[in-house]
Phi, psi and omega in degrees: 000109181254112178261305177184174179289146171258129181239142175215149173256002183281113182302315184290324174294319176305310180295317179304315181294320176298315180299335180263014171090009179275138181269138178281128178282316180193165173240118181273116182251022183295330174267116183298336185267341184207124176278150171249123180265125188248132178233155174286125181291135177206168177299319180296320179296313180298322177296319178294323178295317176300318179297321177302312182288344176264015178066046180296167185259138171221145179297139183303313182297324176296321180291319178297314178297324178293323176299314179298316179296319180298319179295319177299313179298318182297323184263000179286136180287328188267001184258000000 
């Protein structure tokens, strides 16, 4: 179900979504002070976001790996 992109500037939500298997569509860097992380909006994504705000559980190693992946994506020139 594709409605539109979901965007967030929240670093921890960005990492949480990566840790839960969601692929980043793009990183909008038009604002020099704050990136917008873009995901394809879906029912599953919205459910994961709700889980994040309800203090959901993710495995520590998955979260650590997601932080590393997020940093690579953030600093990649082509993304």
